[in-house]
N, C-alpha and C positions, 0 to 999 in steps of 0.2 A: 529797592535801592533808596527810595525816598525815606522809608522807615529807618534804614540803616544810617542814612545821613542825619536824620533827626536825632537818633540815639547818640551818634558821635558828637553832634553839636551840644547836646545836653551834658555829655561827659566833659567836653572842653570847658563849658560854662562852670561846672562844678569845680574843676581843677583851678580855674582862674579865680573863682570865688574863695576857695580854700587858701590859695596863695596870697590873695589880698588880705584875707583875715589874719593869716600868720604875719604878714608884713606890718599889720596894724598893731600887733601885740607889742607892748613895751615892757621893759624890765628894769628894775632897780638892781644896781651892781655894787657889790662890796668886794674888797680885796683882803684876803687873809695871807700873811706872808711870814717868812722866817729869814733871819740874817745873822751870820757869824761875824761879829764886829772886830775880830782880830785884835785881841789884847787892848781893849778899851780900859786902860788903867789910869788912875790919877797920878799925881807927882808926889803924893804924901806917903812916907814910909810908915806903914802900920806894923808896929812891933809884934802884933798878934798873928800876922800873916806872912807868908813867904812872897810878898809882892815885889821884893827887890829883884826877883828874877825876871820881871816883866821887861820888855824891850825899852820902854820909856824910862824906867828906873836905871837901866844899864847905860843910858846916855850920859855923857859928861857935861853937856851944856844945853841950853835952850829948851829945857824940859817944858817950861810953862807955855812957850810959844808953840811947841810941837803938840802939846795936849790940846790947846785951843783949836789948832788946825785939824787935828784928828777928829775932834767932836764935830767941827763944821763939815768935814768930808762925810762922816757917817750920816749926819742930818741931810746932806744933799741927796744921798742915795735913797734914804727912807722916804723923803719928801716926793721923790719921783716914781717910786714903785706903784704901779697900778693906774697911773694918771691917764694913760692912753685910752683905757676903756671905762674906768670908774670915775674919771675926772676928779680923783681924790687920792690922797695917800692911803696906805692900808688902814682899814678899820681896826684891825688887830695885827700885831706883828710880834712873833717870838724872837728873842735875841739870845746869843750866848757869847762867851768870852768877854764878860764884863766883870769888873772888880767888885762893885758895890752899888748901892742905891744912889750915891752922890754923882757918879758918872752918868747915870741915867737921868738924874735931875738936870744936869748940864745939857744933856742931849736934847731932851724934850723942850727945854727952854731956849734952844737955838732959834734965831729969828725965822729960819725956814720951817720950823715945826711948831713954834709957839702958838700960832693961830689955830692949830689942830686940837689943842688942849688934850694932850695925851696923858692918861693916867698910867701908873706903874704898879705892877705886882712883882715883888722880888723877895726872896728869902736868902739869908746868908747860908751858904752851903759849906760842906766839909772838904772841898777839893784842896789838894795839897798845894796847888799854885794859886789858890784863892780866886778861881774863875767860876762864875755863876751863870745861871740862865735866868730869864725874866720875860715878862709879857708887857708890852705897851699897847694901850687901847685908846681910841678916841672916845671920850666920855659921852659925847652926844650920840654915839652909835652903839656902844657896847656897855652893858650894865652888869658888872660882876656880881654874882650871887655868893659864891664861895671859892676858896682856893686852898691848896695844900701842897706841901713839899714831901716827896717820897724818896727815902734814902736807899741808895744802891749799895748793898753789901757784897763786895767781891774781894778776892784774895789772890796774892801772887802765887803762881803755880809752883815756884821753887821754894820760896821762903815761908809760904803760907801766912805771911803777914797781910793785914788788911791794906787794900789799895783805896786811898781816899779820893773819890771822884765826885762828879756832879750829881746832885739830886735831880729828880724829874718833877717838873712843876705841872700841877693840874689846876686849871681854872675853868669854872662853870659860870655861864652868864647868858644874857640875852642880847643877841645881835639884832638890833632893829625889831625886837619883839620875839625873835626865834631863839629857843634854848639851844645852845651849843656847848660842847666841852672841848677844851684844848689842852694837849699835853706837850710841853716844851722839853726837848731833850738835847743833851750833848754827851754822847756815849763815849766810853773810854777810847783813847787814841791807839794807834798801831805801833806805839813805842815797843821796840824789841822784835818787830816784825809782825806781819799779818797773822801768821799761823800761831805764834806764841801768845799773841794778845786776843785771839779770836774768842776764847771762852769768856772774856770780860764783856765783850759786846753781846754775846749770846745771853749772858746774865742780865745785861741792860734790857735786852729785848723781852726777856721773861718777866722782868718787873713791869715793863710797858704793857705786856699782854695782861698781867694781873690787874692793872689799873683799868684797862679797857673792859675786861671781863666784869669787874666790880660795877662799872657804870651800866653795862648791859644787863646785869642781874637785876638792877633796879628798873631799867627801862630798855627792853630789847631793841627799841627803835631809836635809841639815843644817837644824836648827830655828834660824832666824835672826830676830831682832827688830832693826829699825832705828828709832830713836826720836829725837825732839828738837824743838827750836824751829827750823823750817826757814825761817822768814820767807817762806814761800810757802804758798798754800792747796793742798788736795788736787788741785785742777784745773789748777794751773800746770804749765808745760812740764817743770820739774825733776822733778816727781813722775810726771806722766802720760807724758811722752815719753822721759825718760832712764831712770827706774826702771821705767816701764811698769806702775805699780801699778794693780790692778784694783779696781773698785767692788763687784763681785759675787764671792762666793766660788767659784761654779761657773764663772766665767770665767778663773780663775787657771790658767795652764798649768804644766807641770812646770818647776821652777826659777823659777816666777813669784812675784810679790809681791801680797799682798792689803792693801788700805787700808780698814779699817772706818770711817775718818773721812770719806771722800768722801761717803757717803750722808748722814751727819749734816750736812755742809756744804751739799750741793746740794738735799736734799729736806726737811731740817728747819730749815735756816737757823741752825744752831748755830755758835758760835765759841769761841775760847779767849782772844782779845784784841780790843781795839776801838781804832779810830782814826778821828777825824772822822766820828763817827756811823755807822761801818760795822764790822760784825763780821768778823774773820778767824779762820780755823782753822789757825794756823801750827804748833800743837803736835800732833804725830801719832805714833802707834805703828803701824808696818807689820810684816808677817811673811811668811815663806815658806810655800809650800804644805803641807809636812809637818805644820804646826801646825793645819791645817784638816781633817785626816783624821777619820773617824768612829770609829777604834779608840782607845778611852779607856783602854787599858792603860798608856799613858804620857800626859804632859801635852799637852793640846790647847787651842786657843783656844775660849773660851765666848762672851764678849761684851766689848765695849769701852764706855768711858764718858768723860765729862768731869766732873771733880770740881768742882762749883760750888755749894756750899751757900749759904744766904742770908747768912751772916756774911762771905762773901768778895765781896759785891756792894756797890757804891755805892748808897745808898738814896735819895739826893736830889741836887738840883743839876744842873748841866750834864752831869755824867758819870753820871747815874742809869742803872743797869743795867750799867755798866762793871765790870771787876774792880777791887776796892779795892786800889790799889797802895800800896807803902810810902812812896815819895817823890814829892812834887809841890810845885811853886812854891817850891823851895829849902828845904823842910822835910820832917819826918817825919810821916806821917799816922796812924801806928800801924796801917797796913794790912798787906797780905800781898805781893801781886805784881801786876804788870800783865798776867800770864798766869794762866789756870786750869790746873791739872795735868790730865793725861790718864792713863788706866790701861786695862789689859786684865785679864780674869780667865782663868786657866788652870785646867782641871779634869782630874782623873785618877780613874778608878773605883777604889774600894777594896773589898776583899772582907770585911773584918771591922770591927767597931765599934771606933773609937778616939776620943779626945777631939778629934782634929784633923779628923774627918770633918764634912762639911756636906752637906745635901741639895742637889742641883743646883738645885732651884727655890727 
């Protein structure tokens, strides 16, 4: 009995020691995010674009005041994403539904974001409504190496005419010294119905897969994020059959893709946008397997989330519980977007105390 007690005591001491060692580990945390900015257009009519169809251009008065408030509202959200764990705004954030670089300049120069010194990567795309995707990054945290815009060639099923839609933006760079690749997407809408428009999003997914494959052919262990408003849920063919994104981390094969948002959608019923009393989780951030490893000497995925604080919800009326959008019924609501942002936290173990460190818990 004495021997048994001695062994049990040793086991308890080992468990306590291991627990204390784990508690003493500290991690640096960065946020990678995506946000559909819902028609962030300026008030200047560009004769080369179909920007007059934007909600702000359709307004009869107060365009300038509305634009300024819209920018402030977008800045407020971006400034707050990730602050509860990372104590900082996103290190990098993909955005969509923006008209041009000018609106992004106004956004990053808002007082709430100015101190973050965000850089901008944007290409003018061919979208018929003149809406583009872009990447914003904190210059002190992310160093771009190269970027490229990838054209999506799709055609109408009936007329066979080309459908001009958003390009896919690829940015490679170093996040606090770690090489990562980010693809920013805004896949074709469900205009005409989900079934009729499905092939267009499948086409977008195939382009996305080709970009990922090309990166992995150079480096099979590439850390790749693909993010965006996909206009498809995590369970649709574009995500499940083309990208073959997995719901569980332990199911992700070598060169495979993990989608943390599938479980949120199928098991928790969460969404990022709503239509006809149904939630959809169109906004997603997926990643390749190397970001799931347990070696925290470089940045790894920790957890994902949807940023949806109470101030971004409709509180009453027929759209109670929906995202509080900016434009409705031909006017400005002083809201934010018809989509909630999504984000993931990345963590890396640090060995010494610095002001940037944050406990994993």
